[in-house]
N, C-alpha and C positions, 0 to 999 in steps of 0.2 A: 690696233684693237685686241683686247683679249679674247681667247677662244672660249667658245660656250660648248656644252655637251648636248648632244641629240640623241634619242633614241629612234632608230628606225625600226619599225614594226613591219613584218613581211607577212603579208596575208595572201593565201594561195587557193585558188579555184581548183578543188579536184578533179573536175570534169577537164578543164584545161590541162592540167598536169597529166592526166591520164592518155591524152591525145599527144604528148610528147614522147618519141621513141627514146628507149633507154639509152642508146648511144649519145642522142643529144643531151639528155639530162646529165650524163656523166661528163661531157664536154663543158655545159654550163656550170657544172658544180666545181669542176677543175679551174675554170676561169674565175670563179668566185673566190676560192681559196687562194689564187695567185694575187688577185685584187686585194683580198683582206690581208694577206701576209705584206704586201706593199703598203697598205694604208697602216699597219701596225708598225712597220719598220720607220715609217714618216711620224709616227707618234700621233696618228690620228683615230686609230682604231683601239678602243680600250677593252671591249668584249664582244664576242660574237658566238652565238649558239643556235642551233636548231632545235625545234621542239617535236616530241613525239606527236602522233595523231590525236586529234581531239577526243577520240573515244578513250584514250588512255587517262584522261583528266577527270578529277573530282571537284565538284563546285560546292563552296561553303557558303550558305545564307544563315543569318540570325535575324529572326524576326520576333518581336515581343518577347525576347529573352530565350528563344527556343532555336537551338542550333540544328539545321537540317543539311545534310550532306547528299548529293546527288552524283551519280557517275555521269561523265561527260561534261561538255562545255556548258556555259552559262545560258546561251541561246543556240538554236539551230540556225545557222545562217550558211550561205553558199561558201563563202570564203571562210578559211580559219586561219588563226595566227599560227605561222610555221616557224617563225624564228625571229631574231632581232640582232642588230648591232648597236653598240654604245660608241658613238664617234664623237670627235671633237672637229670643230669648224668656226669660223669667225662669225657667221650668221647663218639663217635658215636658208638663205640662197645658195651658199656653198654646202651646206649639208644636203640639200636637194640635188647638187651637182654629184656629191658622192653617192648618193642613193641611186641616181641614174645611171650610174657605172654597173650596176647589177641589173641581171636580166628578169627578175622575179616580177616586175610591174606588168610584164606581158602576160603573166599567168595569175594575176591577182591584183594587188596593189601593195605599195609601200608607202606607209604614214611616217611622216618625219615629225617628231615632236620634241620641242625643247625641254631639257631636264631642268627642273627647279634646283636651285642653290640650296641644299638642305642645311649647310652650315649657318646660312642666313636665316632659315626658319627655326633651326635649333637656338639661335640667338633671340629671335623674335619670342618664343615661347618659354625662354629661360632653362633651356636644357644643355647650354653649353658651359 
């Protein structure tokens, strides 16, 4: 069965993260880098990035032809998007298994979402 791509979206609860001692954070991050390196070496990890805090974001909305840019994230939520991994797996169950190897679901959540085949969409709309 051919592999599919999945995006793991890592959401963090800042209150829970603040309770984590700095040494524990460093240990968890080191473990994440080691897991990520192993996944990359195995051909399963294509991209991985941390995001800066939501306060550094700007949000663009266009309504009735008028663009509005506001500082900060789209919505105030307890958890915020902290990073992502673009992974490859045979199905969503295998992708969930990969996601569960990372500790961040204990401090928020990890959403695993299939990535669309953009080449198929390009073909469908005549952009290929």
